[in-house]
C-alpha positions, -999 to 999 in steps of 0.1 A, spaced: -302 545 -640 -301 557 -676 -306 527 -700 -285 544 -727 -255 549 -704 -226 525 -710 -224 500 -682 -196 476 -676 -212 447 -658 -179 430 -650 -167 460 -630 -200 464 -610 -210 428 -606 -183 417 -580 -188 447 -558 -226 441 -557 -222 405 -550 -198 412 -521 -221 438 -507 -250 414 -508 -231 385 -493 -218 407 -465 -253 420 -459 -267 384 -456 -238 374 -434 -245 404 -411 -281 396 -409 -277 362 -395 -256 373 -365 -255 399 -338 -233 422 -359 -237 454 -341 -234 439 -307 -201 423 -317 -189 457 -332 -198 477 -302 -182 452 -278 -150 449 -298 -147 487 -302 -153 490 -265 -123 469 -258 -99 491 -278 -99 522 -255 -100 501 -223 -69 483 -233 -52 512 -250 -54 542 -225 -35 527 -195 -4 522 -219 -7 555 -239 15 585 -235 12 619 -250 44 638 -259 42 676 -260 77 688 -269 100 675 -241 70 668 -217 56 634 -217 22 627 -201 18 590 -193 -15 575 -182 1 544 -168 -18 530 -138 -11 501 -114 -41 483 -130 -25 483 -165 -24 445 -167 -60 442 -155 -71 468 -181 -52 448 -208 -69 417 -198 -103 433 -198 -97 450 -231 -85 418 -248 -114 398 -235 -139 424 -248 -123 422 -282 -124 384 -280 -162 385 -270 -169 410 -299 -153 385 -324 -170 355 -307 -204 372 -312 -197 375 -349 -186 338 -354 -205 320 -327 -239 334 -324 -250 306 -299 -230 322 -272 -247 356 -274 -263 354 -239 -230 346 -221 -212 370 -242 -236 398 -235 -236 392 -197 -198 389 -198 -195 421 -218 -216 440 -193 -198 427 -163 -164 434 -179 -175 470 -188 -185 476 -152 -153 462 -138 -133 484 -162 -145 516 -145 -123 513 -113 -95 492 -131 -90 510 -164 -91 548 -161 -128 551 -158 -135 524 -184 -114 541 -211 -127 575 -202 -163 562 -205 -158 556 -242 -151 519 -239 -174 514 -210 -205 529 -229 -196 510 -260 -192 478 -242 -224 482 -223 -244 490 -255 -226 459 -272 -236 437 -243 -272 449 -242 -275 443 -279 -262 408 -276 -287 400 -250 -316 415 -269 -307 398 -303 -328 370 -314 -321 350 -347 -348 356 -374 -369 328 -387 -374 324 -426 -407 336 -437 -430 308 -451 -448 324 -482 -479 300 -479 -484 309 -442 -481 345 -449 -507 343 -477 -530 323 -455 -527 350 -426 -534 379 -451 -565 359 -462 -577 354 -426 -571 391 -418 -591 400 -449 -619 378 -438 -621 394 -404 -623 429 -418 -654 422 -438 -685 440 -425 -712 416 -411 -746 419 -427 -765 431 -396 -738 457 -388 -736 484 -415 -705 506 -418 -688 488 -389 -709 504 -361 -704 486 -329 -732 464 -315 -738 441 -286 -718 410 -285 -734 376 -290 -730 367 -254 -747 398 -242 -784 405 -244 -796 441 -248 -820 450 -220 -834 484 -229 -856 487 -199 -830 477 -171 -801 497 -159 -767 485 -167 -759 472 -132 -789 446 -135 -784 437 -173 -769 404 -182 -776 389 -147 -757 415 -126 -726 416 -148 -716 452 -154 -701 456 -189 -684 487 -202 -689 480 -239 
């Protein structure tokens, strides 16, 4: 950013604040799982009631399972919203989304022509695999870095990090490896 360019902080600040608040909100919940599940419910509920008009010809996709497709679609949309606002039910919502997506194949025009099916399956899998993050403790992180640095130091008897026998093993130069260390065979 050019320091000499005129910047109106009042115009830019609210958009930045909204973006960071949304990003923080999104990071505390299975956002993508809810989005895929919600978007998977739309074609499942829509296609059995859709009709296409080409001039005087109407192509209707109405099926006998229209009510079942509507119920499955609405449930998937509800599960997607529930994943956003109730993170604690993510396992139930993930399993339910996968089962509803599987049921939508015979009930709702091949699961909304596989668009709703695949989206709901991905959303359910993401919901099952999501785990809430834990805040990072800066003191513990600094201590872990110090311990890692201490482990990487080269011991005095081992120049340049060349491997050597472990302390529990004794180096037997005259015996074969099968008889070294009391009959224990060690590969390294």
